[in-house]
PADREN-716559 format. One record per residue: residue number from 1; y, x, z of N, C-alpha, C, O, CB in turn; residue in one letter. Coordinates in steps of 0.1 Angstrom, whole numbers. Each point is the difference from the previous one (the first is absolute). Glycine has a CB too. Layout:
<pts>
PT    k   n_c2   n_c1   n_c3  ca_c2  ca_c1  ca_c3   c_c2   c_c1   c_c3   o_c2   o_c1   o_c3  cb_c2  cb_c1  cb_c3  r
PT  NUM      Y      X      Z      Y      X      Z      Y      X      Z      Y      X      Z      Y      X      Z  A
...
</pts>
This chain:
<pts>
PT    k   n_c2   n_c1   n_c3  ca_c2  ca_c1  ca_c3   c_c2   c_c1   c_c3   o_c2   o_c1   o_c3  cb_c2  cb_c1  cb_c3  r
PT    1    978   1033   1523     14      2     -1      4     14     -2      8      4     -8     -5    -24     23  M
PT    2    -10     29     -8      2     14     -1     -4      5    -14      7      8     -6    -11     -5     31  F
PT    3     -7     -8    -30     -5      4    -14     11     -5    -10      2      8    -10    -26     -9     17  A
PT    4     29    -11     -6     10     -5     -9     13      9      0      5      3    -10    -14    -26     13  F
PT    5     13     27      9     12      9      1     -3     13     -6      9      6     -6     -2    -18     27  K
PT    6    -19     17    -19     -3     13     -5     -1      0    -16      5      9     -6    -18     -4     27  Q
PT    7      8    -16    -26     -1     -2    -15     14     -2     -5      4      5    -11    -26    -16     13  L
PT    8     31      4      5     14     -2     -4      7     14     -1      8      2     -9     -8    -25     20  H
PT    9     -2     32     -1      6     13      0     -4      8    -12      7      8     -6     -5     -9     31  N
PT   10    -15      0    -28     -6      7    -12      6     -4    -13      3      8     -9    -24     -5     22  I
PT   11     23    -16    -14      5     -6    -12     15      0     -2      4     -4    -11    -24    -11     12  C
PT   12     27     18      9     15      0     -1      5      7    -13      9     -6     -6     -8      5     31  K
PT   13     -5     13    -28      6      7    -12     -4     -7    -13      7      2    -10     -8     19     23  P
PT   14     -9    -30    -13     -4     -6    -12      5    -14     -3     -2     -6    -10    -18     19     12  Y
PT   15     27    -19      8      6    -13     -1     10     -1    -12      0    -10     -7     -3      6     31  Y
PT   16     11     14    -26     10      0    -10     -7     -1    -14      5     -6     -9     11     19     24  I
PT   17    -27     -6    -17     -7     -1    -12     -6    -14     -3      0     -4    -11     -6     29     13  F
PT   18      1    -31      9     -5    -14     -2     11     -9     -4     -2     -9     -8    -16     13     25  I
PT   19     30     -3    -11     12     -8     -3      4      2    -15      2     -9     -7      5     10     31  I
PT   20     -7     12    -28      4      3    -14    -10     -6    -10      4     -5    -10      7     26     18  L
PT   21    -24    -20     -4    -10     -6     -9      1    -15     -1     -2     -6    -11    -13     25     17  L
PT   22     18    -26      5      2    -14      0     12     -4     -8      0     -9     -8    -10      8     30  L
PT   23     21      9    -21     12     -3     -8     -3      2    -15      5     -8     -8     10     16     28  L
PT   24    -22      2    -23     -4      3    -14     -8    -12     -5      2     -4    -11     -3     29     15  W
PT   25     -8    -30      4     -9    -11     -4      9    -13     -2     -2     -7    -10    -17     17     23  Y
PT   26     28    -12     -4      9    -12     -1      9      1    -12      1    -10     -8     -2      7     32  V
PT   27      7     14    -27      9      2    -11     -8     -2    -13      5     -6    -10      9     22     23  V
PT   28    -26    -10    -14     -9     -2    -11     -4    -14     -3      0     -5    -11     -8     28     15  S
PT   29      5    -30      7     -5    -14     -1     12     -9     -4     -3    -10     -8    -14     14     26  Y
PT   30     29     -2    -14     11     -8     -4      6      5    -14      9     -7     -5     -4      4     30  L
PT   31    -11     14    -30      4      4    -13     15      3     -1      7     -3    -10    -26    -10      0  E
PT   32     25     19     20     14      4      1      3     11    -11     10     -1     -6     -9     -5     31  I
PT   33    -10     15    -26      1     10    -11    -11     -2    -10    -11     -5      3     21     21     13  W
PT   34     -8    -11    -28    -10     -1    -10    -12      9      3      2     10      7     16    -14    -24  N
PT   35    -30     -1     14    -12      7      4     -1     14     -6     -6      9      5     -5    -31     -3  V
PT   36     18     25    -13      0     13     -6      9     10      8     -2     12     -1     -2    -23    -22  Y
PT   37     14      5     30      8      8      8     -6      3     14      0     11      6     20    -20    -18  L
PT   38    -25     -2     18     -7      1     13    -13     -7     -1     -1    -12      2     23     13     10  L
PT   39    -33      6    -15    -13     -6     -1     -5     -5     14      5      4     10    -10     10    -29  P
PT   40     -4    -24     19     -5     -6     12     -9     10      7     -5      9     -6      6    -32     -4  T
PT   41     -2     22     23     -9      9      8    -14      0     -5     -7     11     -1     21    -15     20  P
PT   42    -20     -7    -23    -14     -1     -5     -1      7    -14    -10      5     -3      6    -26     16  W
PT   43     15     20    -21      0      7    -13      0     16      2     -8      7     -6     21    -26     -4  K
PT   44     -6     23     20      0     15      3    -13      4      6     -5     10     -4     30    -11      8  V
PT   45    -31     -8      4    -13      3      6    -11      1    -11     -8      9      0     15    -21     21  W
PT   46     -7      3    -30    -10      0    -11      2     12     -9    -10      6     -4      9    -31      5  N
PT   47     13     28     -4      3     12     -8     -4     13      7     -6      9     -6     25    -21     -5  T
PT   48    -17     12     24     -5     12      8    -15      2     -2     -4     11     -2     23    -15     19  F
PT   49    -26     -6    -15    -15      1     -1     -4      4    -14    -10      7     -2      7    -24     21  W
PT   50      9     11    -29     -3      4    -14      2     15     -2     -8      7     -6     14    -30     -2  D
PT   51      6     28     13      3     14     -1     -9      9      8     -3     11     -3     26    -17     -2  M
PT   52    -27      0     17     -9      8      9    -14      2     -7     -6     11      0     18    -20     20  F
PT   53    -17     -2    -25    -14      1     -6     -1      7    -13    -11      6     -3      7    -27     14  W
PT   54     15     22    -18     -1      9    -12      4     14      3      0      9     -9      6    -29     -5  D
PT   55     -4     23     26      2     14      5     14      6     -2      3     11      4    -26     -8    -10  G
PT   56     32    -11      1     14      5     -3      7      3     13      7     11      1     -6    -25    -21  K
PT   57     -2      6     31      6      3     12     -5     12      7      7      8      5     -3    -33     -3  I
PT   58    -18     26     -1     -6     11      6      4     13     -6      3     10      7    -22    -24     -1  I
PT   59     19     15    -19      3     12     -7     15      4      3      3     12      2    -20    -17    -20  V
PT   60     26     -5     17     14      3      3      3      5     14      7      9      2     -2    -27    -19  S
PT   61    -12     12     27      1      4     14     -4     14      1      6      8      7     -9    -31      1  I
PT   62     -9     27    -13     -5     13      1      9     10     -7      2     11      5    -26    -20     -4  L
PT   63     29      6    -13      9      9     -7     13      3      9      4     11      1    -13    -19    -23  V
PT   64     15     -3     27     12      1      8     -3      8     13      8      8      4      1    -29    -14  S
PT   65    -20     18     16     -4      8     13     -2     14     -3      5      9      8    -16    -29      1  L
PT   66      5     24    -20     -2     14     -3     14      7     -2      2     11      4    -24    -16    -15  R
PT   67     31     -2      4     13      6     -2      8      2     13      6     10      2     -6    -20    -25  R
PT   68     -1     -1     31      7      1     13     -5     11      9      8      8      5     -4    -33     -7  V
PT   69    -17     26      3     -6     10      9      3     14     -5      3      9      8    -21    -25     -2  L
PT   70     17     18    -19      3     13     -6     14      4      3      3     11      4    -20    -15    -22  T
PT   71     27     -5     15     14      3      2      3      2     15      8      8      4     -3    -21    -24  G
PT   72    -12      5     28      3      1     15     -5     14      5      7      6      8    -10    -31     -6  F
PT   73     -9     29     -6     -5     13      5      9     11     -5      4      9      8    -27    -18     -8  V
PT   74     27      9    -13      9     11     -5     14     -1      8      5     11      3    -17    -12    -26  V
PT   75     17    -10     24     13     -2      7     -1      5     14     10      7      5     -4    -26    -19  S
PT   76    -16     15     22     -1      5     14     -2     15      0      7      6      9    -18    -28     -3  F
PT   77      3     28    -14     -1     15      0     13      6     -2      4     10      7    -27    -12    -16  A
PT   78     31     -2     -1     13      6     -3     10     -3     12      7      9      4    -11    -12    -29  L
PT   79      4     -9     30      9     -3     12     -4      9     12      9      4      7     -6    -28    -15  A
PT   80    -15     26     10     -5      8     12      5     15     -2      6      6      9    -26    -21     -5  F
PT   81     18     20    -16      4     14     -2     15      2      0      5      9      7    -26     -6    -21  V
PT   82     28    -12      8     15      1      0      6     -3     13     10      6      4    -10    -13    -28  F
PT   83     -7     -1     32      5     -2     14     -1     13      8      9      3      8    -16    -28     -9  S
PT   84     -4     31      0     -2     13      7     11     10     -4      6      7      8    -31    -11     -7  L
PT   85     28      5    -14     10      9     -5     14     -4      5      8      9      4    -22     -5    -25  C
PT   86     17    -17     21     13     -4      5      2      3     15     11      3      4    -12    -21    -21  A
PT   87    -10     17     25      2      2     14     -1     15      4      8      5      8    -18    -27     -4  V
PT   88      1     29    -11     -3     14      5      6     11    -10     -1     12      3    -20    -21      8  Y
PT   89     27      4    -22      7      9     -9     13     -6     -4      2     -2    -12    -24     11      3  M
PT   90     31    -11     18     12     -7     -3      9      8     -9      8     -6     -7     -9     -5     29  P
PT   91      0     24    -22      8      8     -9     -3     -2    -15      8      2     -8     -6     15     27  H
PT   92    -15    -21    -21     -4     -4    -14      3    -15     -3      4     -3    -11    -22     21     12  C
PT   93     16    -26      9      1    -15     -2     15     -4     -3      2    -10     -7    -21      7     23  A
PT   94     28     11    -12     14     -3     -2      4      0    -15      9     -8     -4     -4     18     26  I
PT   95    -13     -3    -30      3      0    -14     -4    -13     -7      5     -3    -11     -9     28     11  Y
PT   96     -5    -32      6     -5    -13     -6      6    -12      7     -4    -11     -3    -17     23     -3  F
PT   97     30    -10     15      5    -12      8      7    -10     -9     -3    -12      1      6     27     18  R
PT   98      6    -11    -28      7    -10     -8     -9     -6    -11      1    -11     -4     20     24      8  H
PT   99    -30     -4     -9    -10     -6    -10     -9    -10      7     -3    -10     -6      3     32     -6  L
PT  100     -4    -20     24     -8     -9      8      8    -14      1     -6    -10     -2     -5     29     15  N
PT  101     24    -18     -9      7    -12      2      3     -7    -13      0    -12     -1     11     22     20  N
PT  102    -10     -2    -30      3     -6    -13    -13     -8     -5      1    -12     -4     15     31     -2  F
PT  103    -27    -13      7    -13     -6     -5     -4    -12      9     -6     -9     -5     -1     31     -5  M
PT  104     11    -21     23     -4    -11      9      7    -13     -4     -4    -11      4      0     28     14  R
PT  105     16    -16    -24      8    -11     -3     -2     -5    -15      6     -9     -4     10     16     21  N
PT  106    -24      0    -24     -3     -4    -14    -13     -9     -1    -10      5      4     21     17    -13  V
PT  107    -10    -34      5    -12     -9     -1    -10      7     -9      3      2    -12     11    -23     17  P
PT  108    -26     23     -1    -10      6     -9     -2     -8    -13     -3      6    -10     -8      3     30  P
PT  109     12    -22    -20     -2     -8    -12     10      3    -10     -2     -3    -12     -9    -15     25  L
PT  110     23     23     -9     10      3    -10     -4     12     -8      6      2    -11     12    -11     26  S
PT  111    -27     16    -11     -5     12     -8    -12     -3     -9     -4      9     -7     12      5     26  L
PT  112    -13    -26    -18    -12     -3     -8      1      2    -15     -9      4     -6      3    -21     24  I
PT  113     18     13    -23      2      2    -15     -1     15     -4     -6      3    -10     21    -24     10  S
PT  114     -8     29      8     -1     15     -3    -14      5      2     -5      8     -8     29     -6     15  L
PT  115    -31     -7      3    -13      5      3    -10     -4    -11     -9      8     -4     14     -9     28  L
PT  116     -3    -11    -30     -8     -4    -11      3      9    -12    -10      4     -8      9    -28     17  I
PT  117     13     27    -12      4      8    -11     -6     14      1     -5      6     -9     26    -19      6  L
PT  118    -21     19     16     -4     13      2    -16      1      1     -5     10     -6     27     -5     18  W
PT  119    -28    -15     -6    -14      2      3     -9    -11     -6    -12      0      2     19     11     19  F
PT  120     -1    -20    -29     -8    -11     -5     -2    -11     10      6     -1     10    -17     17    -26  G
PT  121      1    -25     12     -3    -11      9    -13      2      8     -7    -10      4     19     -5    -20  I
PT  122    -16     27     18    -12      3      7      2     -2     15      9     -7      5    -16     23    -22  G
PT  123     -1     -9     25      0     -1     15     11      8      6      5     -4     11    -29      0    -11  E
PT  124     28     14     -6     10      9      6     13     -6      3      5      1     11    -15     17    -23  L
PT  125     16    -26      3     13     -7      4     -1     -9     12      9      0      8     -3      1    -32  P
PT  126    -17     -8     25     -2     -9     11     -2      8     13      5     -4     10    -16    -13    -25  K
PT  127      4     28     14     -2      9     12     13      5      5      3      1     12    -26      5    -20  L
PT  128     32     -2     -2     13      6      4      8    -11      7      7      3     10     -8     14    -29  I
PT  129      1    -29     13      8    -11      6     -5     -3     14      9     -2      9     -5     -7    -31  V
PT  130    -17      9     24     -5     -3     14      4     11     10      4     -3     11    -24     -9    -22  I
PT  131     19     25      6      3     11      9     15      0      4      4      2     11    -22     11    -22  V
PT  132     27    -16      1     14      0      3      4    -11      9      9      1      8     -5      9    -31  L
PT  133    -11    -22     22      3    -11      8     -5      1     14      7     -4     10     -8    -10    -30  A
PT  134    -10     21     22     -6      1     14      2     13      7     -2      1     12    -15    -17    -20  S
PT  135     22     26      0      2     13      6     10      0     12     -2      5     10     -4      5    -32  F
PT  136     18    -16     19     11      2     10     -2     -8     13      3      6     10     12     -4    -30  F
PT  137    -21    -14     20     -3     -6     13    -10      9      8      2      1     12      2    -24    -22  P
PT  138    -14     28      4     -9      9      7      6     13      4     -2      5     11    -17    -15    -23  M
PT  139     27     16      3      7     13      3      9     -2     12      0      9      9     -1     -3    -33  F
PT  140      9    -16     25     10     -2     11     -7     -2     13      4      5     10     12    -14    -27  L
PT  141    -27      1     17     -7     -3     12     -8     13      5      0      3     12     -2    -27    -19  N
PT  142     -4     31     -2     -8     12      4     10     10      5     -3      7     10    -15    -12    -27  I
PT  143     29      7     10     10     10      4      5     -4     14      2      9      9      5     -5    -33  Q
PT  144     -4    -16     27      4     -5     13    -10      3     11      4      5     11     10    -23    -22  Q
PT  145    -27     16      7    -10      3     10     -1     15      4     -1      4     11    -11    -23    -20  G
PT  146     13     28     -2     -1     14      3     12      5      8     -1      8      9    -13     -5    -30  F
PT  147     26     -8     16     13      5      6      2     -5     14      7      6      8      2     -5    -30  A
PT  148    -16    -13     26      3     -6     13    -10      5     11      1     -6     11      8    -13    -24  G
PT  149    -17     28     10    -10      5     10      8      6     12      9      8     -2    -26     -3    -16  C
PT  150     13     -9     30      6      5     12     -1     15      1    -11      6      0      6    -28     12  D
PT  151     16     29    -11      0     14      1     -7      6     12     -5     11      0     27    -12    -13  I
PT  152    -22     -8     24     -7      5     12    -15      1     -2     -6      9      5     24    -20      8  K
PT  153    -24      2    -21    -14      1     -3     -3     13     -8    -10      7      2      8    -32     -2  L
PT  154     11     28     -9     -2     13     -8      1     12      9     -7      9     -2     17    -20    -19  I
PT  155     -1     11     30      2     11     10    -13      1      8     -4     12      3     29    -15     -3  E
PT  156    -30     -8      4    -13      1      8    -11      6     -8     -7      9      5     14    -29      8  V
PT  157     -8     17    -26    -10      6     -9      2     15     -1     -9      7      0      7    -29    -12  G
PT  158     15     26     11      2     14     -2     -3      7     13     -5     12      0     23    -17    -16  K
PT  159    -15     -1     27     -3      7     13    -15      1      2     -5      9      8     26    -18      2  S
PT  160    -29      0    -16    -15      1      1     -6     10    -11    -12      1     -1     12    -25     10  M
PT  161      9     30    -17     -5     10     -9     -4     -7    -14     -8      7     -7      1      7     26  G
PT  162     11    -26    -21     -4     -6    -13      6      7    -12     12      4      1    -14    -26     11  F
PT  163     -5     23    -23      6      5    -12      9    -11     -6     -1    -11      4    -19     27     -8  T
PT  164     27    -12     -6      9    -10     -7     -9    -11     -7      4    -12      1     14     30     -5  A
PT  165    -29    -14     -1     -9    -10     -7     -6     -9     11     -2    -12     -3     -3     28    -16  Y
PT  166      1    -11     30     -6     -8     11     11     -9      6     -3    -12      3    -14     30      2  R
PT  167     29    -14     -4     11     -8      5      2    -12     -9      2    -12      4      9     32      7  I
PT  168    -12    -17    -24      2    -11    -10    -11    -10      1      2    -12      0     11     28    -15  F
PT  169    -26    -11     15    -11     -8      0     -3     -8     13     -5    -11      0     -4     27    -16  G
PT  170     12    -10     28     -3     -6     13     12     -7      6     -2     -9      8    -14     27     -5  K
PT  171     28    -15     -7     12     -6      6      9     -8    -10      2    -12      2     -2     31     15  I
PT  172      5    -12    -27      9     -7     -9     -6    -11     -8      5    -11     -1      7     33     -1  I
PT  173    -24    -19     -4     -6    -10     -9     -4    -13      8      2    -11     -4    -11     30    -10  L
PT  174      2    -17     26     -3    -13      8     13     -7      4      0    -12      0    -20     23      8  P
PT  175     31     -4     -5     12     -6      4      6     -8    -12      6    -11      2     -2     29     15  Y
PT  176     -5    -13    -29      6     -6    -11     -9    -10     -7      3     -7    -10      9     27      6  A
PT  177    -24    -22     10    -10     -9     -6      5    -14     -3     -3     -6    -11    -15     20     22  K
PT  178     24    -20     -1      5    -14     -2     10     -1    -11     -1     -9     -8     -3      5     33  Q
PT  179     14     13    -26      9      0    -10     -6      2    -14      4     -6    -10     13     15     26  D
PT  180    -27      0    -16     -7      2    -13     -7    -13     -5      1     -3    -11     -4     27     18  I
PT  181     -4    -30      2     -8    -12     -3     10    -12     -4     -3     -7    -10    -16     14     25  L
PT  182     30     -8     -8     10    -11     -4      5      3    -13      2     -9     -8      4      6     32  V
PT  183     -3     16    -27      5      3    -13    -10     -2    -11      4     -5    -11     10     22     21  G
PT  184    -27    -15     -7    -10     -3    -10     -1    -15     -2     -2     -4    -12    -11     25     19  M
PT  185     14    -29      3     -1    -14     -2     12     -5     -8     -2     -9     -9     -9      7     31  R
PT  186     23      6    -20     11     -4     -8     -1      5    -14      2     -7    -10     12      8     30  I
PT  187    -19     11    -22     -2      6    -13    -10     -8     -8      1     -1    -12      5     23     21  G
PT  188    -17    -27     -2    -10     -7     -7      6    -13     -6     -3     -4    -11    -14     13     26  L
PT  189     26    -16     -8      6    -12     -5      9      3    -12      0     -7    -10      0     -2     33  G
PT  190      7     21    -22      8      4    -12     -8      3    -12      4     -2    -11     13     11     27  Y
PT  191    -29     -4    -13     -9      3    -11     -4    -12     -8      1      0    -13    -10     18     26  C
PT  192      6    -29     -6     -3    -13     -7     12     -5     -8     -1     -4    -11    -15     -1     29  W
PT  193     28      5    -11     12     -5     -7      3      8    -13      3     -6    -10      6     -1     32  R
PT  194    -11     20    -21      3      8    -12    -10     -1    -11      3     -1    -12      9     17     27  A
PT  195    -25    -17    -11    -11     -1     -9      2    -13     -9     -1      1    -12    -14     12     27  L
PT  196     17    -24     -8      1    -13     -8     12      1    -10     -2     -5    -11     -8     -7     31  I
PT  197     21     18    -16     11      1     -9     -4      9    -12      3     -3    -12     13      0     31  G
PT  198    -23     14    -16     -4      9    -11    -10     -6     -9      0      2    -12      4     17     27  A
PT  199    -13    -27    -10    -10     -7     -8      6    -11     -9     -6     -3    -10    -11      8     28  E
PT  200     28    -10    -13      6    -11     -8      7      6    -13      3     -7     -9      1     -6     30  M
PT  201     -1     26    -21      6      6    -11     -9     10     -8      2      1    -12     20     -3     25  F
PT  202    -31      8     -7     -8     11     -7    -14     -1      4     -5     10      5     25      4     -6  A
PT  203    -27    -25     -2    -14      0      3     -7    -10     -8      6     -9     -6     -2     16     29  A
PT  204    -17     -5    -25     -9    -10     -7    -10     -6      9     -9     -7     -4     13     20    -17  A
PT  205     -2    -11     34    -10     -5     10      7      0     14     10      7      1    -30      1    -15  S
PT  206     14    -15     23      6      0     14      6    -14      3      2     -8     -9      2     33      7  G
PT  207      0    -27     14      6    -12      5     14     -3     -6      3    -11     -4    -16     14     25  L
PT  208     21      8    -22     13     -2     -6     -1     -4    -15      7     -8     -5      2     25     21  G
PT  209    -19    -11    -23     -2     -4    -14     -5    -15     -1      5     -6    -10    -11     30      5  Y
PT  210     -2    -29     14     -3    -14      0     12     -9      0      1     -9     -8    -23     15     20  I
PT  211     32     -2     -3     12     -8      1      8      0    -13      4    -11     -5     -4     16     29  I
PT  212      2      7    -30      8      1    -12     -7     -7    -12      6     -8     -7      3     30     15  V
PT  213    -22    -20     -9     -7     -6    -11      0    -15      1      2     -8    -10    -17     28      8  Y
PT  214     13    -25     14      0    -15      2     14     -6     -3      1    -11     -5    -19     14     23  A
PT  215     29      5    -14     13     -5     -3      3     -1    -15      6     -9     -5      2     20     27  Q
PT  216    -14     -1    -29      2      0    -15     -8    -12     -6      4     -5    -11     -1     30     11  Q
PT  217    -14    -28      6     -8    -11     -5      4    -14      6     -7    -10     -3    -12     26      0  M
PT  218     30    -16     11      4    -12      7    -11     -6      9     -1    -12      0     17      7    -20  S
PT  219    -23     13     26    -10     -4     10      5      2     14     -3     10      6    -16     -4    -23  R
PT  220     27    -15     22      6      1     13    -11      0     11      2      5     11     19    -16    -20  S
PT  221    -33      4      6    -10      0     10     -6     14      2     -3      4     12     -3    -27    -18  D
PT  222      5     31     -4     -5     14      1     11      9      7     -3      9      7    -12    -12    -27  Q
PT  223     28      0     17     11      7      7     -1     -2     15      1     10      7     13    -12    -28  V
PT  224    -16    -10     25     -1     -3     14    -12      6      6      0      6     11     11    -28    -15  I
PT  225    -22     23     -3    -13      6      5      3     15      2     -4      6     10    -10    -23    -22  I
PT  226     21     24      2      3     14      2      9      2     12     -3     10      7      1     -7    -32  G
PT  227     12    -11     27      9      2     11     -8     -2     14      2      8      9     18    -16    -23  I
PT  228    -28     -2     14     -8     -3     12    -10     11      3     -1      4     12      4    -28    -16  L
PT  229     -9     30     -6    -10     11      2      8     12      6     -5      7      9    -10    -16    -28  L
PT  230     26     12     13      8     12      4      4     -2     15     -2      9      8     11     -5    -31  I
PT  231     -4    -16     27      4     -2     13    -12      1     10      1      6     11     17    -20    -19  G
PT  232    -29      8      4    -12      0      9     -6     14      2     -3      4     11     -1    -28    -18  M
PT  233      3     31     -4     -5     14      1      9      9      8     -5      8      8     -7    -11    -30  I
PT  234     25      1     20     10      8      8     -1     -4     15      0     10      8     15     -9    -28  G
PT  235    -17    -13     23     -1     -4     14    -12      5      6      0      5     12     12    -26    -17  C
PT  236    -23     21     -2    -13      5      5      1     15      3     -4      5     10     -9    -23    -23  I
PT  237     18     25      3      1     15      2      9      3     11     -2     10      8     -2     -7    -32  S
PT  238     15    -10     25     10      3     11     -7     -4     14      3      8     10     17    -13    -26  D
PT  239    -27     -6     17     -7     -3     12    -10     10      4     -1      4     12      5    -28    -17  K
PT  240    -12     29     -4    -10     10      3      7     13      5     -5      6      9    -11    -16    -27  L
PT  241     27     14     11      7     12      4      6     -2     14      0      9      8      4     -3    -32  F
PT  242      1    -18     26      6     -3     14    -11      1     11      3      6     10     14    -21    -21  S
PT  243    -29     10      8    -10      1     10     -4     14      2     -3      4     11     -5    -27    -18  M
PT  244      8     31     -4     -4     14      2     10      7      8     -3      9      8     -8     -9    -30  F
PT  245     24     -3     20     11      7      8     -1     -4     15      1      9      8     14    -10    -28  I
PT  246    -18    -12     23     -1     -4     13    -12      7      7      1      4     12      9    -26    -18  Q
PT  247    -21     24      0    -12      6      6      3     15      1     -4      6     10    -11    -23    -20  K
PT  248     22     23      1      2     14      0     11      4     10     -2     11      6     -5    -10    -30  T
PT  249     17     -9     25     11      4      9     -1     -6     14     10      2      8      4     -1    -29  C
PT  250    -24     -7     25     -2     -5     14     -1     12      9     -8      9     -2     -3    -30     -5  V
PT  251     20     22     17      0     11      9      6     12     -7     -4     12      4    -15    -21      8  G
PT  252     28      8    -21      6     11     -7      8      9      9      1     -2     12      0    -12    -32  G
PT  253      4     25     13      6     10      8     14     -3      4      5      4     11    -18     11    -24  V
PT  254     20    -24      5     14     -2      3      2     -9     12     -7    -10      1     12     13    -26  K
PT  255      4      0     32      4     -8     12     15     -1      0      7     10      1    -28     -4     12  N
PT  256     26    -19    -13     15     -1      0      4     -2     14     12     -2      3    -12     -9    -26  D
</pts>
């Protein structure tokens, strides 16, 4: 009985997916929609294995992962530096306040046409879109972490003779760690969302390209495969990052 209850608790988040799969099967079996609009689950499964064995899926996943990781690293580096400037150089940051608010409210995908005109359909437009989409969530969280450090801890460091660099490394950075990691987790999700949009307009490879090409060829089974792959990879990356945050922030500095 205990084992069944434990298994039930583990499976709770997955029940909804089982229900949706059953509904999909029933709708397909009853032929409520045309098979070209909603292919059967077994059709999607067979198409997935065909694409897997010919290497199309593996190559697309690796290409998209490379783009996401590159954009994520660049975006985090910029967000970290600009957060430091915003907190510790407010007299300079004030000049960029309205530009910051303006760009934060402009959807990055709205710039894709101009970026293609300026830089072609290479990797740079996709990198810029990823950076613009993920920069602001990370920037705001990192800035909050740095600005929210308890002033009493800083005073203790000064009383112990810490230099400014040591205060930052030993007090401020550990205090802001949780906000930084949360911002990185949110930014990673925005990286995926922006990349797929960019690949749908300006790419010859990747998961977004699979969806667009399949739509043009009227292959709804491949469209569904692309959507499912994006969702699963996003869930896996978010779960791994969440586990990393939990392990890193156990016994953190902040106390409410």
